[in-house]
N, C-alpha and C positions, 0 to 999 in steps of 0.2 A: 076542867084543869087538866093541864095539856103533860104528858108523857113526857116524862127527862130521854138525853138521850140512857141516863142508866137501864131508867127504867123501861127503853126497851131493850135492852141490851139483858137486861130477865127474863122479859113475855117470850127473848127467841131463845133464851138457854134453859128453858121452864116447857116450853113448849120441843124441843128436845130430844132432851128426859122426858121426857112423857109418850113421846115417838118410840126410846126404846125403855119402855116401862121399868126405866131404874125408880125405888125408892127417893125421893129426894127434900129436905125443907128446910128453909131459912133462918137458923138459928137466931134468937133473943139474947142481943149483946148488953143493951140498956142495964142499967140495975145488978145481977147474980151474972152478966152473961160477960162474957167471954170479950173483950179488945182485939178488934185483926182478925178475927175471926172469918175465912173466907162468906160472901154470900149467900152458894145454896153448896149444900149436906147430902154429897148420892152414896147411896149404895149399888152398884150395879154389880149385879154375880157374886155378890160377897168380893167386891172388893170397894175401896174407900175412895170417895171424888167424891175432894173441895171445887168450888169455882166462883175466884172472886172477880165479878163483873164491874168494867170500868166503859162510862164516854170513851173514846177516838183521842187520842191525848194525852188520855189522864193515865195517874203513873198507882201504884196502889203505894198506900201508908209505909212508916217504918215497921208501925204493928201489923199492918197487914203481909211482910214479908218474915216478919219472924215469922207468924204462924206459918203459914205459904213453907219457908221454910222448913219447918218443922215435922211440917204432915209429907214433902219428902223424904225427912230424916227417917219418919216413922214408919217408910215403904210407902205413903198413899200414893194417891196421885188428885195437885191440885193447880190448878188452868189459872191461867189470867181469861176473860172473854171479852171483847169487845166486834161488837157490827161486823170492822175487817177481818177476826181471826174467827169466827163461828165454823167453818166449817172445819178447826183443828177441834173442838169441841164434839164436831160432829164425828169424826176422824178418833177420837180416844173414845169418842160411850160406843161405837163397832167395832174397836175391839177387846172390846169389854165386853162387849155381846158375842160374842163371836166364839160360837161355843169347841170350836177346833184349837181357838188362845187359850181359854180359859176352862178344857183341863187338863191342864198341867198341876197345878194347883193341889 
């Protein structure tokens, strides 16, 4: 079965997460899960990071926007990853793992 554009983004994001040694998982949202939760939940040096993966040109749904905004309101970090902005995801990971910046908590 060929990879979908979104699954390619997920694979690229996971590769980055692993390079930075972060804890991550894909939350189950069917059945007892919560709808709209981002695709990947991470803990990076004690910081909460949630990443919604989208194919190029696709937008988060209203439920996904609600969850992203709730995470940001709670002072967590939430981002939408696409093939075109993987450098932004890497920059977030880099900043979260930079000992000079993460020691101020």
